[in-house]
Backbone bond lengths (Angstrom), bond angles and torsions (degrees), N, CA, C in turn:
res aa  C-N    CA-C-N  psi(-1)  N-CA   C-N-CA  omega(-1)  CA-C   N-CA-C  phi
1 M - - - 1.488 - - 1.737 100.44 -
2 T 1.273 114.61 113.24 1.342 119.58 -175.36 1.606 115.95 -109.07
3 E 1.445 109.74 2.67 1.536 111.80 179.19 1.520 105.28 -124.62
4 T 1.322 108.78 151.79 1.475 121.76 -179.78 1.487 109.34 -129.27
5 S 1.276 119.03 161.86 1.467 121.25 167.27 1.398 119.56 -101.08
6 N 1.333 115.39 132.53 1.487 115.70 -179.63 1.476 106.58 -87.52
7 S 1.423 110.74 -169.90 1.532 119.48 -173.26 1.363 113.38 -59.88
8 N 1.512 117.16 -29.78 1.451 124.01 -170.54 1.558 106.41 -87.85
9 G 1.327 124.43 -0.05 1.398 132.15 -175.25 1.540 115.75 75.41
10 A 1.404 118.00 13.88 1.337 119.21 -177.36 1.536 108.79 -92.30
11 D 1.346 123.01 146.25 1.345 125.58 -174.24 1.579 106.52 -85.73
12 E 1.243 117.71 136.08 1.433 122.67 173.45 1.588 112.69 -143.06
13 P 1.271 118.92 157.18 1.354 119.86 -178.77 1.532 114.99 -66.55
14 L 1.362 117.39 152.99 1.429 120.45 -176.17 1.430 108.16 -73.87
15 F 1.411 118.56 -40.71 1.485 123.74 176.53 1.529 106.22 -122.87
16 D 1.415 114.30 110.41 1.430 122.18 -174.60 1.384 105.51 -99.24
17 F 1.344 123.76 92.33 1.411 129.64 176.37 1.566 112.21 -82.86
18 R 1.232 119.90 116.49 1.545 120.11 -176.13 1.492 108.27 -75.71
19 D 1.265 122.37 -35.98 1.513 120.97 -174.54 1.625 106.86 -140.96
20 E 1.238 110.53 177.67 1.543 118.34 177.17 1.492 109.62 -67.79
21 K 1.261 125.68 -35.29 1.457 130.18 177.55 1.460 112.35 -57.59
22 Q 1.290 116.17 -44.55 1.577 117.32 177.54 1.516 109.56 -64.19
23 K 1.333 120.68 -40.46 1.474 124.80 176.08 1.516 110.92 -59.69
24 Q 1.317 116.28 -44.76 1.447 119.37 174.37 1.453 116.34 -61.97
25 N 1.391 117.41 -42.12 1.514 120.40 174.13 1.382 114.67 -59.92
26 F 1.422 117.12 -39.74 1.487 122.43 -176.34 1.551 107.00 -69.21
27 F 1.366 118.71 -40.45 1.368 120.46 171.14 1.569 117.30 -52.39
28 Y 1.393 113.60 -46.25 1.437 118.11 -178.76 1.482 110.40 -72.61
29 S 1.273 123.29 -22.58 1.483 122.58 -179.24 1.494 102.06 -74.29
30 V 1.310 119.43 -49.62 1.500 125.69 -174.95 1.651 104.75 -57.74
31 L 1.225 113.29 -45.02 1.465 117.77 -179.78 1.370 115.93 -60.15
32 W 1.387 122.94 -42.62 1.335 128.65 -178.81 1.580 108.51 -73.03
33 I 1.277 116.22 -33.43 1.539 115.66 177.58 1.507 108.12 -66.34
34 L 1.321 121.56 -39.47 1.442 124.18 179.23 1.501 109.75 -66.26
35 V 1.319 117.71 -44.95 1.651 117.26 178.99 1.408 103.94 -61.88
36 T 1.307 120.59 -45.51 1.555 120.31 -178.30 1.455 112.08 -56.54
37 L 1.205 119.31 -47.40 1.448 123.41 -168.27 1.620 110.24 -76.94
38 F 1.289 117.96 -35.65 1.381 120.36 -177.08 1.517 116.89 -104.99
39 F 1.339 118.93 -6.89 1.495 120.09 175.26 1.559 112.05 -130.65
40 V 1.307 121.59 -49.85 1.396 128.06 -177.45 1.496 117.24 -61.44
41 F 1.257 116.28 -55.17 1.411 122.34 173.10 1.574 116.60 -61.93
42 P 1.344 116.42 -49.12 1.541 113.17 172.91 1.539 110.57 -52.26
43 L 1.248 117.69 -54.11 1.442 124.13 -177.82 1.512 113.51 -51.15
44 A 1.356 118.37 -53.21 1.513 121.95 172.20 1.511 113.13 -57.81
45 S 1.369 116.09 -42.50 1.425 117.63 -178.84 1.589 111.05 -65.76
46 F 1.246 118.53 -37.12 1.481 120.80 175.18 1.501 111.85 -65.26
47 L 1.306 120.27 -44.29 1.462 124.85 -174.68 1.515 113.02 -73.54
48 S 1.302 115.82 -28.80 1.542 119.66 -173.23 1.450 117.08 -53.64
49 P 1.362 123.35 -48.44 1.440 125.91 170.51 1.556 116.71 -45.99
50 F 1.443 107.54 -57.17 1.448 112.89 -179.01 1.566 110.89 -60.25
51 W 1.287 116.44 -44.55 1.389 124.04 178.45 1.640 112.95 -52.07
52 L 1.234 113.78 -49.84 1.422 123.05 172.88 1.471 121.03 -56.41
53 I 1.358 109.85 -45.58 1.477 118.40 173.80 1.598 110.77 -67.82
54 L 1.156 117.83 -44.68 1.526 115.51 176.59 1.422 116.35 -63.32
55 Q 1.353 116.83 -32.29 1.440 120.20 172.85 1.591 114.95 -49.37
56 I 1.290 111.02 -39.62 1.585 115.64 -178.17 1.501 107.06 -62.68
57 F 1.337 118.15 -42.45 1.400 117.47 -171.37 1.528 115.24 -91.46
58 E 1.256 117.76 -5.92 1.508 116.42 172.27 1.320 126.13 -44.82
59 P 1.333 116.03 -41.27 1.472 114.53 179.07 1.475 113.70 -68.46
60 F 1.284 118.49 -33.41 1.539 125.22 -175.93 1.739 107.01 -76.16
61 L 1.304 113.51 -33.92 1.492 118.90 -175.34 1.477 110.09 -124.31
62 P 1.352 121.42 94.53 1.316 124.54 -176.18 1.563 116.93 -56.72
63 V 1.434 107.97 -26.24 1.507 110.89 -179.18 1.442 111.72 -67.02
64 L 1.277 117.77 -19.54 1.586 120.39 -176.38 1.611 104.08 -74.67
65 R 1.298 122.81 -21.40 1.295 120.87 -177.90 1.529 113.54 -59.77
66 E 1.325 119.31 -38.43 1.472 122.96 176.97 1.423 109.76 -65.01
67 A 1.433 118.18 -39.90 1.387 121.58 -177.85 1.586 114.60 -70.36
68 T 1.292 115.35 -33.46 1.428 121.06 -177.01 1.639 108.69 -77.96
69 S 1.303 113.17 -31.77 1.392 119.05 175.18 1.490 115.33 -69.58
70 F 1.375 110.11 -40.58 1.533 117.61 169.32 1.556 113.12 -55.69
71 M 1.331 111.40 -51.13 1.514 117.11 178.84 1.469 110.15 -57.80
72 D 1.347 115.74 -46.32 1.430 122.44 -175.98 1.624 115.42 -50.67
73 K 1.333 112.29 -32.98 1.533 119.65 176.34 1.452 109.05 -70.01
74 F 1.295 121.96 -30.41 1.557 121.97 173.69 1.494 110.51 -82.94
75 M 1.342 121.50 -26.79 1.409 122.25 179.46 1.518 106.01 -72.58
76 T 1.409 121.65 -30.12 1.449 116.88 -177.00 1.502 109.21 -99.73
77 W 1.198 119.61 10.82 1.401 125.27 -175.64 1.608 110.89 -62.84
78 P 1.434 114.02 -38.70 1.465 114.29 179.69 1.526 110.99 -65.47
79 R 1.350 120.18 -20.09 1.465 118.76 173.20 1.459 113.43 -69.47
80 K 1.410 118.32 -37.63 1.533 122.81 178.74 1.595 102.31 -66.08
81 M 1.433 121.32 -47.29 1.208 118.06 -175.22 1.545 121.81 -59.78
82 G 1.422 106.86 -36.82 1.469 117.94 171.50 1.418 111.56 -60.25
83 L 1.296 128.12 -41.81 1.450 133.10 174.51 1.485 109.27 -58.79
84 A 1.409 115.30 -47.68 1.472 119.21 -177.47 1.515 106.34 -66.89
85 I 1.213 125.36 -32.79 1.472 125.33 -176.46 1.499 104.49 -74.03
86 Y 1.340 121.52 -41.28 1.476 123.44 178.61 1.509 114.09 -64.87
87 E 1.340 114.30 -40.53 1.447 114.93 -175.79 1.431 110.18 -96.39
88 S 1.310 126.60 0.79 1.455 131.49 171.95 1.502 108.29 63.53
89 R 1.367 118.83 42.59 1.451 125.49 -175.69 1.551 111.11 -66.42
90 E 1.311 116.13 145.06 1.451 124.49 -177.51 1.566 104.11 -88.86
91 T 1.270 120.17 -26.89 1.553 120.95 -175.95 1.508 105.52 -90.94
92 F 1.394 108.09 146.59 1.592 113.59 176.87 1.555 108.94 -73.34
93 P 1.273 116.34 138.34 1.461 121.70 176.92 1.533 111.52 -74.45
94 N 1.275 120.23 96.47 1.438 121.31 175.60 1.403 117.14 -73.02
95 P 1.421 111.05 124.70 1.540 115.66 -175.60 1.536 111.80 -63.21
96 L 1.421 114.65 -32.63 1.501 115.95 -176.70 1.474 116.62 -80.10
97 E 1.421 117.87 -8.56 1.400 125.03 -172.85 1.597 101.38 -84.24
98 E 1.365 108.67 139.59 1.542 118.20 177.67 1.579 106.95 -78.64
99 T 1.259 114.12 129.25 1.489 119.00 173.15 1.526 111.08 -80.70
100 P 1.327 116.08 134.06 1.477 115.08 170.36 1.393 121.76 -63.30
101 T 1.177 125.05 133.14 1.503 130.81 -177.45 1.527 105.13 -85.94
102 S 1.369 114.42 134.18 1.309 117.79 168.83 1.587 119.79 -86.98
103 S 1.330 117.00 137.86 1.400 120.18 -169.03 1.542 111.11 -110.41
């Protein structure tokens, strides 16, 4: 059922896409939600205990700084995915890509 009644009793579509671009943007939002739920969250959940443990030893073993900063990119990947979902981006949010900072 794709139609619903509004307060005036008139039937209108549940998703009213004005043009093809809005349909495409909706598709990308749904795609990024699925990727986030089934890939990004499990990966971040798997890495988080190791990342926390390595944080403790980072001051004593400087070589761990590179490992924890690499893991940190995957730990913050859900934030990038959330932004991509919100903005309906067409490009895949790469966790290894640096995000530009706003000044």
